[in-house]
C-alpha positions in Angstrom: 0.0 0.0 0.0 2.9 2.4 0.9 4.5 1.8 -2.6 1.2 2.8 -4.3 1.2 6.1 -2.5 4.8 6.8 -3.4 4.1 6.0 -7.1 1.0 8.3 -7.0 3.0 11.1 -5.3 5.8 10.8 -7.9 3.3 10.8 -10.7 1.4 13.7 -9.3 4.4 15.9 -8.7 6.0 15.3 -12.2 5.1 17.8 -14.8 2.6 16.4 -17.4 3.8 15.9 -21.0 1.5 18.7 -22.1 3.3 21.2 -19.9 6.7 20.0 -21.0 5.7 20.5 -24.7 4.6 24.1 -24.2 6.8 27.2 -24.7 6.3 30.8 -23.6 7.5 33.8 -25.5 10.6 35.2 -24.0 11.2 38.0 -26.5 9.3 39.6 -29.4 10.4 41.9 -32.2 7.5 43.4 -34.0 8.1 45.5 -37.1 5.8 47.0 -39.7 5.8 48.6 -43.2 3.2 51.1 -44.2 3.3 50.2 -47.8 2.0 53.3 -49.7 4.3 55.7 -47.7 7.3 53.2 -47.7 7.6 53.8 -44.0 9.2 51.1 -41.8 8.8 51.0 -38.0 8.7 48.9 -34.9 6.7 48.7 -31.7 8.0 47.1 -28.5 7.2 46.5 -24.9 5.4 43.2 -25.8 3.7 41.6 -22.8 2.3 38.1 -23.3 0.5 35.3 -21.6 0.8 33.0 -24.6 1.4 29.3 -24.3 2.7 27.6 -27.5 2.6 23.9 -28.0 4.8 23.3 -31.1 4.0 19.6 -31.1 0.3 20.3 -31.3 -0.3 23.9 -32.3 -4.1 23.7 -31.8 -3.4 23.5 -28.1 -1.7 26.9 -28.3 -3.0 30.3 -27.1 -1.5 33.5 -28.3 -2.4 36.5 -26.2 -0.4 39.7 -25.8 -0.3 43.5 -26.0 2.1 46.3 -26.9 2.2 49.9 -25.8 1.4 52.5 -28.5 3.9 54.8 -26.9 6.7 52.5 -28.1 5.9 53.0 -31.8 9.0 54.2 -33.7 9.5 55.0 -37.4 12.9 56.7 -37.2 11.3 60.2 -37.4 10.5 61.9 -34.1 7.9 64.3 -35.5 6.1 61.5 -37.4 6.1 59.3 -34.3 4.7 62.1 -32.2 2.0 62.7 -34.8 1.1 59.0 -35.1 0.6 58.7 -31.3 -1.7 61.8 -31.3 -5.5 61.8 -31.4 -5.7 61.9 -35.2 -4.1 58.5 -35.6 -3.4 56.0 -32.8 -4.7 58.3 -29.9 -2.3 56.8 -27.4 -3.8 58.8 -24.5 -7.2 57.2 -24.9 -6.0 53.8 -26.4 -2.6 53.1 -24.9 -2.5 49.4 -25.8 -2.7 47.3 -29.0 -3.8 43.8 -28.1 -4.3 40.4 -29.7 -6.0 37.2 -28.5 -6.1 34.1 -30.6 -9.3 32.3 -31.4 -7.8 29.4 -33.2 -4.4 27.9 -34.2 -4.1 25.5 -37.0 -1.2 23.6 -38.6 -0.1 24.5 -42.1 2.4 22.9 -44.6 5.1 25.4 -43.5 4.2 26.0 -39.8 1.0 27.2 -38.3 -1.7 29.8 -38.7 -3.0 31.9 -35.8 -6.4 33.6 -36.2 -7.6 36.0 -33.6 -8.9 39.4 -32.7 -6.6 42.5 -32.9 -7.8 45.4 -30.9 -6.5 48.8 -31.9 -7.9 52.2 -31.1 -10.8 50.5 -29.4 -11.8 48.5 -32.4 -11.5 44.7 -32.6 -11.1 43.0 -36.0 -10.2 39.4 -36.9 -6.7 38.9 -38.4 -4.7 35.8 -39.3 -0.9 35.5 -38.8 1.1 32.9 -40.7 4.0 31.5 -38.7 7.0 29.4 -39.5 9.4 27.9 -37.0 13.2 27.8 -37.0 14.9 26.4 -33.8 13.6 28.3 -30.8 12.1 31.1 -32.9 8.9 31.5 -34.8 8.4 34.2 -37.5 5.0 35.5 -38.4 3.5 37.9 -40.9 0.2 39.4 -41.5 -1.3 42.2 -43.6 -3.9 44.6 -42.2 -5.4 48.0 -43.2 -5.0 50.8 -40.6 -8.3 52.3 -41.9 -10.2 49.3 -40.6 -9.2 50.5 -37.1 -10.1 54.2 -37.7 -6.5 55.2 -38.6 -6.8 56.9 -42.0 -3.4 57.9 -43.2 -4.6 57.8 -46.8 -8.1 58.2 -48.3 -8.4 54.8 -50.0 -8.4 51.6 -48.0 -5.9 49.9 -50.2 -3.4 52.8 -49.6 -3.6 52.1 -45.8 -2.0 48.6 -46.1 0.4 47.7 -43.3 2.5 44.5 -43.3 3.4 43.4 -39.8 6.2 41.0 -39.0 6.8 39.1 -35.8 10.0 37.4 -34.5 9.1 35.5 -31.3 11.8 33.8 -29.3 10.5 30.9 -27.2 11.8 29.6 -23.9 
């Protein structure tokens, strides 16, 4: 009887295989290109509560946020203007957040679909990821005008390509 309790205690105290297969994001680099203006930039300060299961991506959850104040394009005046009320309105909407609704496997990696909330508006987006060692690279295309950020008049001229480089631990 004593040996059964010892086996049970050892089994209960060992991490489950699911936990061993999961990774967390230890670092994130997020860059973007505003296509029609040929402007590159970055946004930092990524905070995440994501859990990534690379062996079974559908068990993964991507959830995180960045601070609008960290937006950088290499031009101080443009950055200041973008953070103002006319565009990102960092005072009223200080965070950009994302929460996945599904993760599926693809031929080259996995696809994460979820809700991006920017300037108080939530819209579904899909990010395509590939894996290389302890990093995953993702890309998505969105239109800033879908979130009330109208840099140009035409929707197609508000195209933004966003790239992610996530380091896992």
